[in-house]
N, C-alpha and C positions, 0 to 999 in steps of 0.2 A: 094492294091494303089499304085502305083509307083509314085506319086506326091511326091515331096519333100516340106517340110514347114520349117518356119522359126519365128524367134524373129525379132522384128524390134528395133533397138536400133539406135537413131542419125540419121534416115532417111535411113538408111543400113539395108536388109535382111542380117541375124547371123544365123549360123548354131548350135548355143548355144554349151555348155561345155559339153553337153551329149545329149542322147537322150530317151525316155521311149516309152514304148506303148499305144498306144489308144486302145480301146476294142470296138469293136460293140456289143451293148445290147442284140440284136435279134441273134446274133451267138456264143457270149462269148468268139470270138477269136481276137485277133489283126489282124486291118486292115488296119494302118499306124504308122510310128513314129513322133512324137513330140519333137523339141527343145527344152532342159531344160536349163534355168538360172541357174545360180550360183550368190554366193554374189557378186562378183565382175562384173559380168555383170548388177546386179540391180546396184549397183554404178554407172557404165556408165549408165545405162538408165536414172537415176533419174540426174545425171548429165548435160545431153542430153537436158534434159525436161529443168531444171534449166536455161540452157545458151539459151534456144530458148524462154525462158517466155518474157523477155522484149519487144522483136521485135514482138511477136505474139499479147501480150495486149496491144501493141502501134498501133496496124494495126487498121482502123477502123471498128467498127464492122459491118458495111454493107460487108466489104469485109472478114470479117471470117463468115458472115452469109452467103455468096456466095459459100465459102470453102467447109461448111456444107451441101448444096444445091450440090453442085456437088459430094459428098460424095454419097448423096442417089440416085442420078442418076447413078453413079458407080455402087451400089449395085444393083440398078433395072436391071441395063444392065447384070448382073451376076447372077438375081435370082434363074436361074434353077441350077447353079452352086454349090451356098449356101445353096440351098434347099437339093440336094444329099448330100452333106458334112453333112448339120446339121441330117439327117435321117440318117444317117452312124454313127456319133456320140452320139446323144441324143437318137434315137429311135422311133421318135413320125413320123408318117405315112406321107408322101412326098406331102400329098396338105396340112397337117397341118405345115408343115416345109416351104413350098411355102408361106403361109400365116404369118408366123412368120416374113419371110426374107422380102416382101412385107411389111408389117406391120413395119418393123424398119426402112424403107425409109421414112413411112410415120410422125415416128417419129422424124427423122432427120429434116426431112420438118417444124414439127409443133415447134422446137425450133428453126429453123432458121428464122421464121417469129416471133419470139419472141426478145423485145429489153428491155434496162435498161436505163429507161429517169433520170433525176435528180427529187426528189420530193418537192415540195415546203410544208413543215410543217407549216410555221409561215409568212404571210407578211402582217406587219403592221406600218404604216407609213414609215418610213426610216428603217426600222429592217426588214430584209430579211434572213430565217432558210431554207435552201435545205439540204437534203439527199443528198449523192453521193454514187454510188458501184462500187468498183475496183475489179478487179481479185485475188482470194489468191494466186497463184501460182503455184506448181508443185501438182495435183490432181491422189491419186491412186483409180482407178476403180477396185473394187473385185468381181466378178460375179460368179453365181452359174453355176448346172446344168441343171436347166430344161429347161428357156430360154435362152441360152447364147448368142444369137446374140442381140435378144430386148432387154436384161437387158443391155448389153454390149451399144446400144445405146442410153438409157435413161439416162445413165450418161456420156457418150461421148459428145451427141449432147449441153446441156447445159454448161458441161465444155468449149468448144472450143468457142461457142457462147460468152459468157464473158470473153474469155481472158485468161483461163488457160491452163495450158499445160498437158500431160497425162501420168501414167504409168498404163496400161492395164494387169491385171492379172488373165487370167480365171481360173475357177476349172479345174485340172488336169485329170476330165474323159471325158470333152468337152473342149479341147482346141483351135483345129483345124479352128472352123469357126473365130475365134478371130483373127488366125495366119492370115485368108483371107482375113480378114477385114482390117489386118496391110498392107498389100500388096496395098490396095485402098488408104490408110491414105500416105502411102510413095509416090504413083504416085501424089497426089494431094494437100499434106501439106507440108509448109515449115520441113526441117531436125529438130530432136528431139521434133516436138511439140506433135505427138502420140507415144508411145512407147509397144512395145508388150512384156512381159516376162513370160516365163511357167515354170511349178514347179510340184513337187509331194506333196505339201503341205509343201515346208520346208520352202519357202521365206515369209509366213504369217508374222512372229516375226517382221522378218527385216525389211518389207513394213511398217508397224503398229507405228514401233521405229524411223523409218529414219528423222534423221531431216531436210531431203532436201523436205519430202513431207509434205504440208502444209494442206491437207485436205484428210481424208478416204472417199470412196463413197462405201459402201458394201451391200450386198445382199444373204442373207446366211439365216441358220438356227439360231435361238436365243440363242443357247449356245454359237457356234463361234462369234456371235456379243458380247455375253457381254467381251467374252476375246479380241475382236478387242476394245472396250473402254477402258479396262482397260490399255491394252499396248498402247494407245492413251495418257495418263496421264500427262506422264513426259515432252512430248513436247505440251501439248497442241492443239492439231490439231484440226481441224473442222472435225465434223463426221456426215455422214448419215448411218441411218442403216433402212435396211429394212427386217425384220424377220419373223418369222414365224406365222401362224395363223390357227386357230380350228372354221373355220367359220360355222357359222350355216344358216340353210334354214328352215323358219318359214312358215309354210302351214296354212291358216285361213280356216275358216270351211264356207266358200262361194265360192271355187271353185271344178272344177271338178277335182277329186283326181287322175283320169287317165290320161288327159289331162297334169297337173301338175308335175305330176310322171316323164313325159317323160323331162320336162323341169330341174326338179332337177339331174335326172340321168345324162342329159348332164354334168349341173356344176359340178357334182361330178367325172365324169369321162375322161373328157377332158383332153389331155396327160398323158392318166393314172394316171390322179389323181394328177398329180404332179405339181400344181399351188400352189402358196400360197394363191391366194382369192378361191382356187376350193370350192365346198360344200363339208364338212369334218363331218357334221353330221345333220340328218335332225329331224325336230317335226312336227310331221300330230295329227292332231283332233282325239281322240280316235273313233268315229263313221267311220269314213274313212281309219281307219287304214290299216286294212286288203286288202282295195282295192288297197290303194293304193302300200303296199308291194306288192302285185302279180303284179301290172304292171312293177314294180322293177325287180323285178326276171324276169320276161317275156325279158324284154330290156337286160339285163345282160346275158341269155344264147341266146341271138339272137345276140350277137356282134362277128364280125369276129378279133379274135385275132393273129396279125402275123407280119412279118417283115414287118417295115414300108415302105420298098421300094417297096414292092408288091402289086399290084392293088389290090383296095380292103381293104386293111386293116383298120381298125376303132381303134383299139385300139393296139398300141406298145407295147413294155417289160416295165419293172422299169428299170431305167438307168445304175443302176450299182450295185454291188452286196452285198456292205453293206444296201443298201434303200433295196433291194428284201428280204434281211434276215429280216429286222427290220418290213416289213409289212407282212413276212409271219408268222411271230411272232407272230404279233399284233392279226391276223387272228384266228391263230390258240389257244390263250388264251383269244377269246373274249368275254366267258361265254354268248352267244347270241344264239339265232335260226338261221343258215345260210340258206336261202333260194335260193341262186345262188352262184356259183363260191367257194369260200371256200380252193381251195387248190393250190399250182402253178402248170404251165403244164408241164408234163412229155415232153419236148422236150429241145435240146439248146436252151439257152437264157434266160433271167429274166424274162420271163414271169407268168405274174398270173391274172387268170382268172376276170371279175369284180365280185366283192361278194357285197353281200346283207346280212347285219346283222339285224333280228329283235330281239325283246322280251331281249332287251340289257340295262343294267342299266347304270345310270349316270356317277357310278363311276368306268365304266369299263374301260381299258387301251386303248381301240379303242376309246371310249368318248372322254376322256380326253385328249388325247395326238395327236398330230399334223402326222396321220398316211401318208400323202403324199406318196398316190397309190391308184390303182383300188379298193377303201372298201368304202363302205358306211353303219353307222350305222342307222338305223333308229326309233327313240323315239315316243312316244306316250303321249301328252297331253291333260286336260281338263279344265284348269283354265289358263287364260292369263297371270293376274299378277306371279302365280307360275312357270310359263313359262318362263317370263322374267329374274326370278331370278336363273333359272338354264341355260338360254342361257347365261347370265353374269357371269356364276359361273366360270370362267377360267382366267387363267393369260393371255390370249391373246386378240386382240382387234384389227384385220386387215380388214375382211368384212364381209358380209351377206347379207342374201335376204330374202325379206317377200315377200309372194303370196298372193294376195286377190283380190277380184273382187271390192269392196268397196276401191276404190284408198285413199279417207280420212283415213278411218280405218288404211289401211297397213301402210301407210304414217308414222300416229300415233303411231303405234305398231313400224316400223323402228327408229323410234327419239328415244327408249328407248331401242334401244340395243347398248351397249359399243364398238362401233367398230368404225374404221377410215372412213369407207366407209361402206354404208348400201346400196344395190340394191333394189330396189321395182319392181316386175314383168319384173326382167329381170336380163341377166347373165354376169358377170366380163365386163362389157361397159367400160372399163378403156382408157382415153382418155388423149393424153399426153399435152392437153390444161387444163385441169383439177386437180388439186393439190390432191397428193394419200398420206396418211399416215397410221401410225399404231398408235395403244393406248398402254399402260400397255408394255407388253413385247414382243410386234409387231412391236417394233423399235421405232426411234426418227428421227425428221425432217422432212421434205417433199420432195417428189420427185415429178416431174410432175409439170404444170401448172407454173403461174409467181412467185409462191412461192417457187417450186421448181427450178426455176431458177436462184432465189436469192441466194438459198443455196451455190452458188459457187461464192458468192460475200463478201466482208468484207463491210459493209456501214461506212458510216464517216458524221459527220454532221456539215457545216459551219454556223455559227452563222455570218453575214456580216452587217457593217452599215456605212453612208458615216464617212469620216475623218472631226471632226469639224474642223473649220477654228484655 
């Protein structure tokens, strides 16, 4: 790719202090160079964001929202360009990349429609108590490699609408769509309101400890999230962490196992399983277990695994070599019966065939850990009460699904699952207008919805009474 990419610092495109290669996971070859920031450029970006903050915070919210709307429109107008770049750096099939781009524009518009109004807490006689919200300052948005654009705008949208300025740091394996988004910000926003810095994972500690940054909005692994939280202690930054999950699918005994197997398969294999709320373990009643596993295996064998840029590709590669090695090792050590897939494909690229593992124990690493790849362990159960104990026997609590024809019964089962979100008879219907949060080690704070918007503000309470004569 001959195109040049740049950092964005104080409204100007910057070539960086150096460059690094960006690998196409479908070929294992570099296809572009990304500019790299150092500590000096990071400080310059934070300084620019700090200087831009007072004027941006004072800009009426309607005008800030209009700018976010303009970003959405600009993103849509270049959707094909963004999608092709997203497929090249992340690996997902082009149709899925296009959905991410268009979905990102939808997210920006959803936040642009939200407002922060003073809230009356008490009004009695002459006493009036109101809660007001103000922006925090400079927000660092640190984003992962599985949905590099969507998870970026999940942070950029609410931060801008509420009057904050931003430092955006993408994952080093998928930095280019963020750089391209920075070009939109350069054209549409005042200098310094959004800044983009890229690295090869060297700048994380400096960002999380930086005294000029007021909030960290992080999406990534639980292990890294713990390091982020620890690093913010000295400056008492506000922190939002959206971390890992080990989401269970519970199949009840009143459904057609073949039909539901198709839905569970989709929920496990979309984006090659690299979704925080993907189905990562499935629990099936013993009488329908064989039929369910057989259908999963049939679906897995029928999938077209290919470079996401090729027409007809249904599942692309795992995004990077370390994740490919991790998933491959979990499959090799699964201790269950592999009925489909089971091995990396013998071709260039980080391709792993969709893998179904049955007859596996609850304490197997493939069940206990978040595999984050195209593999699904399937477990059987006989008793609902025992099942709930098994499902909740994890450190995670991000999402989950329940599948049942009796909606009241399925909803009652869902209410017993210890997760921030549980979907009944649907897959990952994440809506930017609805709060999304994790329990336990799946995160802290809220993203999306009105509560997610408020995470980017500081509340203050004003107690007012008339002055006595």
